[in-house]
C-alpha positions in Angstrom: -10.9 268.1 -42.5 -14.5 267.3 -43.5 -15.8 268.5 -40.1 -13.9 271.8 -40.5 -15.4 272.4 -44.0 -19.0 271.6 -42.8 -18.6 273.8 -39.8 -17.3 276.7 -41.9 -20.1 276.3 -44.5 -22.8 276.3 -41.8 -21.4 279.4 -40.0 -21.1 281.3 -43.3 -24.7 280.3 -44.3 -26.0 281.5 -40.9 -24.3 284.9 -41.4 -26.0 285.3 -44.7 -29.4 284.7 -43.3 -28.8 286.8 -40.2 -30.6 290.2 -39.7 -27.3 292.0 -40.1 -26.7 293.7 -43.4 -23.0 292.8 -43.2 -21.8 289.4 -44.3 -19.5 287.7 -41.8 -15.9 287.2 -42.6 -15.4 284.4 -45.2 -11.9 283.6 -43.9 -12.7 280.4 -42.0 -14.3 278.9 -45.1 -11.4 280.0 -47.3 -8.9 278.5 -44.8 -10.9 275.2 -44.7 -11.2 274.9 -48.5 -7.5 275.8 -49.0 -6.5 272.6 -47.3 -8.7 270.4 -49.5 -7.0 268.1 -52.1 -8.2 269.1 -55.6 -7.8 265.6 -56.8 -11.1 264.7 -54.9 -12.9 267.9 -56.0 -16.2 266.2 -57.0 -16.8 265.0 -53.5 -16.0 268.3 -51.9 -18.2 270.3 -54.3 -21.1 268.0 -53.6 -20.6 268.2 -49.9 -20.4 272.0 -49.8 -23.4 272.3 -52.1 -25.5 270.0 -49.9 -24.4 271.5 -46.6 -24.8 275.1 -47.7 -28.3 274.5 -49.1 -29.4 272.8 -45.9 -27.8 275.5 -43.7 -29.5 278.3 -45.7 -32.9 276.7 -45.3 -32.6 275.8 -41.6 -31.4 279.3 -40.7 -33.8 281.3 -42.9 -35.7 284.1 -41.1 -39.4 283.7 -40.6 -41.5 285.0 -43.5 -43.5 287.4 -41.2 -40.3 289.4 -40.6 -40.9 291.4 -43.8 -38.5 294.2 -42.9 -35.5 291.8 -43.2 -33.6 291.3 -46.4 -35.3 288.4 -48.2 -32.7 288.0 -50.9 -29.5 286.4 -49.5 -26.1 287.6 -50.7 -24.6 285.8 -53.7 -21.1 284.6 -52.9 -18.4 282.3 -54.2 -20.2 279.3 -52.7 -23.2 280.0 -55.0 -21.1 278.8 -57.9 -22.1 275.3 -57.0 -25.7 276.2 -56.0 -28.5 273.8 -57.1 -30.2 276.7 -58.9 -28.7 277.4 -62.3 -30.0 281.0 -62.3 -28.1 281.6 -59.1 -24.9 280.0 -60.5 -25.2 282.3 -63.5 -25.9 285.4 -61.5 -23.1 284.6 -59.1 -20.6 284.4 -62.0 -21.8 287.7 -63.4 -21.8 289.4 -60.0 -18.3 288.4 -58.9 -15.8 291.2 -59.6 -12.7 290.1 -57.6 -10.1 287.3 -57.8 -10.7 283.9 -56.4 -9.6 283.6 -52.7 -7.9 280.3 -53.3 -7.4 277.5 -55.8 -10.5 275.7 -54.7 -12.9 278.5 -55.6 -11.1 279.2 -58.9 -11.5 275.5 -59.8 -15.2 275.9 -58.9 -15.3 278.7 -61.4 -13.5 276.7 -64.1 -15.9 273.8 -63.7 -18.8 275.9 -64.7 -17.5 275.6 -68.3 -18.9 272.0 -68.1 -22.1 273.1 -66.4 -25.3 271.5 -67.5 -27.0 274.9 -68.1 -25.8 276.6 -71.3 -26.3 280.1 -69.9 -24.0 279.2 -67.0 -21.3 278.0 -69.4 -21.6 281.2 -71.4 -21.3 283.3 -68.2 -18.2 281.4 -67.2 -16.6 281.8 -70.6 -17.2 285.6 -70.5 -16.1 286.2 -66.9 -13.2 283.7 -66.5 -10.5 285.9 -68.1 -11.3 288.8 -65.8 -11.4 286.6 -62.7 -8.1 285.0 -63.7 -6.3 288.3 -64.0 -7.4 289.3 -60.5 -6.5 285.9 -59.0 -3.1 284.8 -57.6 -1.3 283.1 -60.5 -0.3 280.1 -58.3 -4.0 279.5 -57.6 -4.8 279.7 -61.3 -1.9 277.4 -62.2 -3.0 274.8 -59.7 -6.6 274.8 -60.9 -5.7 274.7 -64.5 -3.4 271.7 -64.0 -6.4 269.8 -62.5 -8.6 270.8 -65.4 -6.1 270.0 -68.1 -5.6 266.5 -66.8 -9.2 265.6 -67.3 -11.0 268.1 -69.5 -11.2 265.5 -72.3 -13.8 263.7 -70.2 -16.0 266.9 -70.0 -18.9 266.2 -72.3 -20.2 269.8 -72.4 -17.0 271.9 -72.8 -16.8 273.5 -76.3 -13.8 274.5 -78.4 -14.3 278.1 -77.5 -14.2 277.2 -73.8 -10.8 275.4 -74.3 -9.5 278.4 -76.2 -10.5 280.7 -73.3 -8.5 278.5 -70.9 -5.5 278.4 -73.3 -5.7 282.3 -73.4 -5.5 282.3 -69.6 -2.5 279.9 -69.7 -0.8 282.3 -72.1 -0.7 285.1 -69.5 3.0 285.5 -68.5 2.5 285.1 -64.8 0.3 282.1 -65.1 2.7 280.5 -67.7 5.6 280.9 -65.2 3.6 279.4 -62.4 2.6 276.4 -64.5 6.1 275.8 -65.7 7.3 275.9 -62.1 4.8 273.2 -61.2 5.7 271.0 -64.2 9.4 271.2 -63.3 9.3 270.9 -59.5 6.2 268.9 -58.5 6.9 265.3 -57.6 3.4 263.8 -58.2 0.4 264.1 -60.5 -0.1 263.6 -64.2 2.3 266.3 -65.2 3.3 264.7 -68.5 -0.3 264.8 -69.6 -0.7 268.4 -68.4 2.5 269.3 -70.2 1.2 267.7 -73.4 -2.1 269.6 -73.2 -0.3 272.9 -72.7 1.6 272.0 -75.9 -1.5 273.2 -77.8 0.0 276.6 -77.4 3.6 277.8 -77.9 4.0 279.3 -74.4 6.5 276.6 -73.3 8.4 276.0 -76.6 11.4 278.1 -75.5 11.5 276.4 -72.1 11.7 272.8 -73.4 15.4 272.5 -72.8 15.0 273.7 -69.2 12.1 271.3 -68.6 14.0 268.4 -70.1 17.0 269.0 -68.0 15.5 270.1 -64.7 12.1 268.4 -64.3 11.7 266.0 -61.3 9.4 263.6 -63.0 11.1 261.3 -65.6 7.9 261.2 -67.7 8.0 265.0 -68.1 11.7 264.9 -69.1 11.0 262.1 -71.6 8.2 264.1 -73.1 10.3 267.3 -73.4 13.2 265.4 -75.0 10.9 263.6 -77.5 9.4 267.0 -78.5 12.9 268.4 -79.2 13.9 265.4 -81.2 10.7 265.3 -83.3 10.3 269.1 -83.6 6.6 268.9 -82.6 4.2 268.7 -79.7 1.6 266.0 -79.5 -1.4 265.6 -77.2 -4.4 263.4 -76.6 -7.5 264.9 -78.1 -10.1 262.3 -77.3 -11.4 259.0 -78.7 -13.6 258.1 -81.6 -15.4 254.9 -82.6 -13.8 252.9 -85.4 -15.4 249.9 -87.0 -13.2 246.8 -87.3 -15.9 244.6 -88.9 -19.2 246.4 -89.6 -20.8 243.2 -90.8 -20.8 241.9 -87.2 -21.1 245.3 -85.6 -17.6 245.0 -84.1 -15.4 248.0 -83.4 -13.4 249.8 -80.8 -12.6 253.3 -79.5 -9.5 254.7 -81.0 -7.4 257.5 -79.5 -7.2 260.8 -81.4 -3.7 262.4 -81.3 -3.2 266.0 -82.4 0.1 267.7 -83.1 1.7 271.1 -83.6 5.1 272.1 -85.0 7.4 273.7 -82.4 8.0 277.4 -82.5 11.8 276.9 -82.0 14.3 274.4 -83.2 17.0 272.5 -81.3 20.4 271.0 -82.0 19.9 267.3 -82.4 23.3 266.2 -81.3 23.2 268.3 -78.2 19.8 267.0 -77.2 21.0 263.4 -77.9 24.1 263.8 -75.8 22.1 265.2 -72.8 19.3 262.6 -73.0 21.8 259.7 -73.3 23.2 260.4 -69.8 19.8 261.1 -68.1 19.3 259.3 -64.8 16.0 257.7 -65.9 16.0 254.7 -68.3 12.7 256.1 -69.7 14.7 259.0 -71.1 17.7 257.0 -72.2 15.4 254.6 -74.1 14.1 257.6 -76.2 17.7 258.6 -76.8 18.6 255.1 -78.0 15.5 255.1 -80.2 16.5 258.4 -81.9 20.1 257.0 -82.3 18.7 254.1 -84.4 16.6 256.5 -86.5 19.7 258.7 -87.3 22.4 256.1 -87.5 23.3 257.1 -91.1 23.8 260.7 -90.2 25.9 260.5 -87.0 29.2 259.0 -88.3 31.6 257.8 -85.6 29.6 259.3 -82.9 26.9 256.7 -83.6 29.3 253.9 -82.7 30.3 255.5 -79.5 26.7 256.0 -78.3 25.7 252.5 -79.5 28.5 251.0 -77.3 27.3 253.1 -74.3 23.7 252.1 -74.7 24.5 248.4 -75.3 26.0 248.2 -71.8 23.2 250.1 -70.1 21.8 248.6 -66.9 18.2 248.8 -68.3 17.3 246.0 -70.7 15.1 248.2 -72.8 18.0 250.6 -73.4 20.7 247.9 -73.9 18.6 246.0 -76.4 18.3 249.2 -78.5 22.1 249.8 -78.2 22.8 246.2 -79.3 20.5 246.6 -82.2 22.3 249.8 -83.2 25.7 248.0 -83.1 24.3 245.2 -85.2 23.1 247.7 -87.9 26.5 249.5 -87.9 28.3 246.2 -88.4 26.0 245.3 -91.3 26.8 248.7 -92.9 30.6 248.0 -92.6 30.2 244.6 -94.3 
Protein backbone atom coordinates (compact mmCIF):
# COMPACT_ATOMS: atom_id res chain seq x y z
CA UNK A 1 0.00 0.00 0.00
CA UNK A 2 2.81 2.38 0.89
CA UNK A 3 4.68 1.59 -2.33
CA UNK A 4 1.62 2.28 -4.46
CA UNK A 5 1.07 5.65 -2.75
CA UNK A 6 4.72 6.70 -3.16
CA UNK A 7 4.73 5.61 -6.81
CA UNK A 8 1.49 7.50 -7.55
CA UNK A 9 2.79 10.64 -5.83
CA UNK A 10 6.08 10.59 -7.77
CA UNK A 11 4.36 10.06 -11.11
CA UNK A 12 1.95 12.88 -10.44
CA UNK A 13 4.77 15.22 -9.39
CA UNK A 14 6.70 14.45 -12.58
CA UNK A 15 3.65 15.24 -14.69
CA UNK A 16 3.37 18.65 -13.04
CA UNK A 17 7.01 19.49 -13.78
CA UNK A 18 6.88 18.17 -17.32
CA UNK A 19 7.04 20.46 -20.35
CA UNK A 20 3.42 19.62 -21.17
CA UNK A 21 0.81 22.19 -20.31
CA UNK A 22 -1.68 19.43 -19.45
CA UNK A 23 -1.46 17.77 -16.04
CA UNK A 24 -1.53 13.99 -16.16
CA UNK A 25 -4.53 12.08 -14.90
CA UNK A 26 -4.74 12.09 -11.11
CA UNK A 27 -6.69 8.82 -11.06
CA UNK A 28 -3.77 6.58 -9.90
CA UNK A 29 -3.16 8.86 -6.91
CA UNK A 30 -6.88 8.98 -6.11
CA UNK A 31 -7.11 5.18 -6.29
CA UNK A 32 -4.04 4.77 -4.08
CA UNK A 33 -5.32 7.17 -1.39
CA UNK A 34 -8.86 5.73 -1.51
CA UNK A 35 -7.49 2.49 -0.03
CA UNK A 36 -5.73 4.18 2.88
CA UNK A 37 -7.12 3.80 6.42
CA UNK A 38 -8.11 7.21 7.76
CA UNK A 39 -7.33 6.07 11.31
CA UNK A 40 -3.61 6.46 10.51
CA UNK A 41 -4.05 9.73 8.65
CA UNK A 42 -1.13 11.60 10.24
CA UNK A 43 1.36 9.11 8.88
CA UNK A 44 -0.03 9.15 5.34
CA UNK A 45 -0.18 12.95 5.25
CA UNK A 46 3.47 13.23 6.31
CA UNK A 47 4.51 10.57 3.79
CA UNK A 48 2.72 12.24 0.87
CA UNK A 49 4.01 15.70 1.83
CA UNK A 50 7.61 14.46 1.98
CA UNK A 51 7.47 12.35 -1.18
CA UNK A 52 5.68 15.03 -3.19
CA UNK A 53 8.14 17.73 -2.16
CA UNK A 54 11.14 15.53 -2.99
CA UNK A 55 9.67 14.47 -6.32
CA UNK A 56 8.88 18.07 -7.32
CA UNK A 57 12.47 19.14 -6.60
CA UNK A 58 14.11 16.17 -8.32
CA UNK A 59 12.02 16.47 -11.48
CA UNK A 60 12.18 20.27 -11.77
CA UNK A 61 13.14 21.61 -15.18
CA UNK A 62 16.53 23.36 -15.58
CA UNK A 63 16.39 27.10 -14.90
CA UNK A 64 17.82 27.93 -18.30
CA UNK A 65 14.64 26.64 -19.98
CA UNK A 66 12.92 29.95 -19.45
CA UNK A 67 10.21 29.20 -22.00
CA UNK A 68 8.74 26.49 -19.76
CA UNK A 69 6.12 27.17 -17.15
CA UNK A 70 8.02 27.97 -13.93
CA UNK A 71 4.92 27.95 -11.71
CA UNK A 72 3.68 24.40 -11.06
CA UNK A 73 -0.02 23.66 -10.94
CA UNK A 74 -1.72 23.80 -7.52
CA UNK A 75 -3.59 20.59 -6.81
CA UNK A 76 -5.27 18.73 -3.96
CA UNK A 77 -1.86 17.46 -2.85
CA UNK A 78 -0.79 21.04 -2.12
CA UNK A 79 -3.20 21.09 0.79
CA UNK A 80 -0.40 19.45 2.77
CA UNK A 81 2.44 21.45 1.19
CA UNK A 82 5.28 22.63 3.47
CA UNK A 83 4.56 26.20 2.31
CA UNK A 84 1.64 27.85 4.11
CA UNK A 85 1.13 30.28 1.20
CA UNK A 86 0.64 27.35 -1.17
CA UNK A 87 -1.76 25.62 1.23
CA UNK A 88 -3.85 28.79 1.43
CA UNK A 89 -3.74 29.39 -2.32
CA UNK A 90 -4.65 25.75 -3.01
CA UNK A 91 -7.72 26.08 -0.78
CA UNK A 92 -8.86 29.24 -2.52
CA UNK A 93 -8.13 27.80 -5.96
CA UNK A 94 -10.05 24.54 -5.60
CA UNK A 95 -13.51 24.78 -7.13
CA UNK A 96 -14.63 21.14 -7.27
CA UNK A 97 -15.58 18.42 -4.82
CA UNK A 98 -12.95 16.24 -3.15
CA UNK A 99 -12.18 13.11 -5.22
CA UNK A 100 -12.30 10.82 -2.16
CA UNK A 101 -12.55 10.85 1.63
CA UNK A 102 -8.77 11.15 2.02
CA UNK A 103 -8.56 14.49 0.26
CA UNK A 104 -11.68 15.82 1.99
CA UNK A 105 -10.09 14.89 5.33
CA UNK A 106 -6.98 16.73 4.20
CA UNK A 107 -9.18 19.79 3.65
CA UNK A 108 -10.86 19.45 7.06
CA UNK A 109 -7.52 19.24 8.82
CA UNK A 110 -6.61 22.69 7.57
CA UNK A 111 -8.99 24.00 10.25
CA UNK A 112 -6.23 23.04 12.68
CA UNK A 113 -3.42 24.42 10.50
CA UNK A 114 -0.60 26.30 12.21
CA UNK A 115 -1.05 29.26 9.83
CA UNK A 116 -4.08 31.50 10.69
CA UNK A 117 -4.64 32.50 7.04
CA UNK A 118 -4.89 28.84 6.06
CA UNK A 119 -7.47 28.20 8.77
CA UNK A 120 -9.48 31.19 7.55
CA UNK A 121 -9.37 29.96 3.96
CA UNK A 122 -10.48 26.49 5.05
CA UNK A 123 -13.37 27.94 7.05
CA UNK A 124 -14.56 29.94 4.03
CA UNK A 125 -14.13 27.25 1.36
CA UNK A 126 -15.22 24.11 3.21
CA UNK A 127 -19.00 24.60 2.82
CA UNK A 128 -18.64 24.97 -0.96
CA UNK A 129 -16.30 21.97 -1.28
CA UNK A 130 -18.58 19.85 0.91
CA UNK A 131 -21.62 20.56 -1.26
CA UNK A 132 -19.72 19.39 -4.34
CA UNK A 133 -18.29 16.27 -2.67
CA UNK A 134 -19.90 12.83 -2.44
CA UNK A 135 -21.86 12.80 0.88
CA UNK A 136 -20.34 9.41 1.78
CA UNK A 137 -16.84 10.89 1.51
CA UNK A 138 -17.92 13.83 3.65
CA UNK A 139 -19.51 11.58 6.26
CA UNK A 140 -16.45 9.34 6.54
CA UNK A 141 -14.13 12.32 6.95
CA UNK A 142 -16.37 14.06 9.48
CA UNK A 143 -16.58 10.92 11.60
CA UNK A 144 -12.79 10.86 11.83
CA UNK A 145 -12.62 14.54 12.77
CA UNK A 146 -15.47 14.42 15.29
CA UNK A 147 -13.78 11.59 17.18
CA UNK A 148 -10.67 13.68 17.94
CA UNK A 149 -11.34 17.37 17.26
CA UNK A 150 -11.18 18.08 21.03
CA UNK A 151 -7.45 17.41 20.77
CA UNK A 152 -7.03 20.09 18.07
CA UNK A 153 -5.40 23.01 19.83
CA UNK A 154 -6.00 25.59 17.08
CA UNK A 155 -9.59 24.91 16.02
CA UNK A 156 -11.95 27.72 17.00
CA UNK A 157 -15.66 27.78 17.90
CA UNK A 158 -16.48 29.25 14.49
CA UNK A 159 -14.65 26.34 12.83
CA UNK A 160 -16.71 23.81 14.79
CA UNK A 161 -19.89 25.63 13.83
CA UNK A 162 -18.85 25.43 10.17
CA UNK A 163 -18.46 21.66 10.49
CA UNK A 164 -21.82 21.34 12.24
CA UNK A 165 -23.43 23.29 9.40
CA UNK A 166 -21.99 20.74 6.96
CA UNK A 167 -23.38 17.91 9.10
CA UNK A 168 -26.81 19.56 8.92
CA UNK A 169 -26.93 19.12 5.13
CA UNK A 170 -29.61 16.47 4.54
CA UNK A 171 -27.53 14.13 2.38
CA UNK A 172 -24.58 14.31 4.76
CA UNK A 173 -26.86 13.72 7.77
CA UNK A 174 -28.30 10.59 6.15
CA UNK A 175 -24.83 9.28 5.28
CA UNK A 176 -23.59 9.82 8.85
CA UNK A 177 -26.69 8.20 10.33
CA UNK A 178 -26.13 5.17 8.12
CA UNK A 179 -22.54 4.88 9.37
CA UNK A 180 -23.62 5.19 13.00
CA UNK A 181 -26.22 2.45 12.59
CA UNK A 182 -24.40 -0.06 10.40
CA UNK A 183 -20.65 0.32 11.03
CA UNK A 184 -19.25 -2.41 13.28
CA UNK A 185 -16.07 -0.67 14.44
CA UNK A 186 -14.82 2.75 15.44
CA UNK A 187 -15.72 5.22 18.23
CA UNK A 188 -19.25 5.67 16.93
CA UNK A 189 -20.74 6.42 20.35
CA UNK A 190 -18.31 9.35 20.72
CA UNK A 191 -19.11 10.55 17.21
CA UNK A 192 -22.83 10.21 17.89
CA UNK A 193 -22.46 12.29 21.06
CA UNK A 194 -20.57 15.05 19.23
CA UNK A 195 -23.26 15.20 16.53
CA UNK A 196 -25.69 15.69 19.41
CA UNK A 197 -24.55 19.31 19.51
CA UNK A 198 -27.14 19.75 16.74
CA UNK A 199 -30.70 18.44 16.50
CA UNK A 200 -30.22 16.67 13.15
CA UNK A 201 -30.53 13.16 14.66
CA UNK A 202 -33.15 13.89 17.35
CA UNK A 203 -36.00 12.38 15.35
CA UNK A 204 -33.87 9.33 14.49
CA UNK A 205 -33.03 8.37 18.09
CA UNK A 206 -35.57 5.53 18.18
CA UNK A 207 -34.23 4.07 14.95
CA UNK A 208 -30.65 4.37 16.16
CA UNK A 209 -31.51 2.78 19.51
CA UNK A 210 -33.29 -0.16 17.89
CA UNK A 211 -31.12 -0.84 14.85
CA UNK A 212 -27.51 0.16 15.62
CA UNK A 213 -24.96 -2.62 15.48
CA UNK A 214 -22.73 -1.31 18.26
CA UNK A 215 -24.14 -1.73 21.79
CA UNK A 216 -22.48 1.51 22.96
CA UNK A 217 -24.42 3.47 20.34
CA UNK A 218 -27.73 1.84 21.30
CA UNK A 219 -26.99 2.53 24.97
CA UNK A 220 -26.27 6.19 24.24
CA UNK A 221 -29.44 6.56 22.17
CA UNK A 222 -31.61 4.96 24.86
CA UNK A 223 -30.10 7.09 27.61
CA UNK A 224 -30.77 10.24 25.58
CA UNK A 225 -34.42 9.25 25.20
CA UNK A 226 -34.75 8.51 28.92
CA UNK A 227 -33.13 11.76 30.03
CA UNK A 228 -34.54 13.98 27.29
CA UNK A 229 -31.15 15.48 26.51
CA UNK A 230 -27.93 14.94 24.57
CA UNK A 231 -24.59 15.12 26.36
CA UNK A 232 -21.09 15.27 24.90
CA UNK A 233 -17.48 15.63 25.97
CA UNK A 234 -16.32 19.22 25.49
CA UNK A 235 -12.76 19.00 26.76
CA UNK A 236 -10.85 19.19 30.04
CA UNK A 237 -9.95 21.96 32.46
CA UNK A 238 -7.56 22.16 35.36
CA UNK A 239 -9.10 22.06 38.83
CA UNK A 240 -7.16 22.62 42.03
CA UNK A 241 -7.68 20.03 44.75
CA UNK A 242 -5.25 21.65 47.21
CA UNK A 243 -3.78 24.93 46.04
CA UNK A 244 -1.50 25.13 49.10
CA UNK A 245 0.52 22.19 47.80
CA UNK A 246 -0.05 22.96 44.12
CA UNK A 247 -2.10 19.79 43.71
CA UNK A 248 -4.81 19.44 41.12
CA UNK A 249 -6.15 17.40 38.24
CA UNK A 250 -7.69 17.70 34.81
CA UNK A 251 -11.48 17.45 35.00
CA UNK A 252 -13.74 16.61 32.05
CA UNK A 253 -16.15 19.24 30.75
CA UNK A 254 -19.53 17.78 29.78
CA UNK A 255 -22.02 19.90 27.84
CA UNK A 256 -25.68 19.12 27.21
CA UNK A 257 -28.67 20.13 25.12
CA UNK A 258 -32.38 19.39 25.49
CA UNK A 259 -33.84 17.14 22.80
CA UNK A 260 -35.96 18.61 20.05
CA UNK A 261 -38.53 15.79 20.44
CA UNK A 262 -39.92 13.77 23.36
CA UNK A 263 -40.38 10.02 23.80
CA UNK A 264 -42.78 7.75 25.71
CA UNK A 265 -40.86 6.57 28.77
CA UNK A 266 -42.64 3.21 29.15
CA UNK A 267 -42.19 2.33 25.49
CA UNK A 268 -38.47 3.11 25.63
CA UNK A 269 -38.11 1.18 28.90
CA UNK A 270 -39.82 -1.87 27.47
CA UNK A 271 -37.64 -1.96 24.35
CA UNK A 272 -34.39 -1.39 26.23
CA UNK A 273 -35.21 -4.05 28.83
CA UNK A 274 -35.07 -6.80 26.17
CA UNK A 275 -32.03 -5.52 24.29
CA UNK A 276 -29.44 -8.16 23.43
CA UNK A 277 -26.66 -6.20 25.15
CA UNK A 278 -26.25 -6.09 28.94
CA UNK A 279 -24.92 -2.55 28.52
CA UNK A 280 -28.35 -1.42 27.36
CA UNK A 281 -30.30 -3.55 29.85
CA UNK A 282 -28.22 -2.07 32.65
CA UNK A 283 -29.38 1.42 31.67
CA UNK A 284 -32.97 0.19 31.57
CA UNK A 285 -32.60 -1.24 35.09
CA UNK A 286 -31.07 2.02 36.27
CA UNK A 287 -34.04 4.00 34.91
CA UNK A 288 -36.44 1.53 36.51
CA UNK A 289 -34.94 2.30 39.91
CA UNK A 290 -35.27 6.04 39.31
CA UNK A 291 -38.96 5.73 38.37
CA UNK A 292 -40.08 3.00 40.80
CA UNK A 293 -42.70 5.24 42.38
CA UNK A 294 -44.33 6.06 39.03
CA UNK A 295 -44.59 2.65 37.33
CA UNK A 296 -47.03 0.79 39.61
CA UNK A 297 -47.35 -2.98 39.03
CA UNK A 298 -45.20 -2.76 35.91
CA UNK A 299 -42.22 -1.94 38.13
CA UNK A 300 -42.53 -5.27 39.96
CA UNK A 301 -42.72 -7.19 36.69
CA UNK A 302 -39.59 -5.55 35.31
CA UNK A 303 -37.72 -5.87 38.60
CA UNK A 304 -38.31 -9.63 38.59
CA UNK A 305 -37.06 -9.87 35.00
CA UNK A 306 -33.93 -7.85 35.73
CA UNK A 307 -33.16 -9.74 38.96
CA UNK A 308 -32.81 -12.99 37.01
CA UNK A 309 -30.71 -11.48 34.22
CA UNK A 310 -27.56 -13.35 33.17
CA UNK A 311 -25.48 -10.21 33.63
CA UNK A 312 -24.46 -9.47 37.24
CA UNK A 313 -24.59 -5.70 36.71
CA UNK A 314 -28.21 -5.99 35.56
CA UNK A 315 -29.34 -8.57 38.12
CA UNK A 316 -27.90 -6.53 41.00
CA UNK A 317 -30.01 -3.56 39.95
CA UNK A 318 -33.06 -5.77 39.57
CA UNK A 319 -32.59 -7.18 43.07
CA UNK A 320 -32.13 -3.66 44.44
CA UNK A 321 -35.41 -2.62 42.78
CA UNK A 322 -37.20 -5.62 44.34
CA UNK A 323 -35.80 -4.70 47.74
CA UNK A 324 -37.08 -1.12 47.40
CA UNK A 325 -40.53 -2.34 46.33
CA UNK A 326 -40.76 -4.66 49.34
CA UNK A 327 -39.78 -1.85 51.69
CA UNK A 328 -42.59 0.27 50.25
CA UNK A 329 -45.12 -2.49 50.87
CA UNK A 330 -44.07 -2.73 54.53
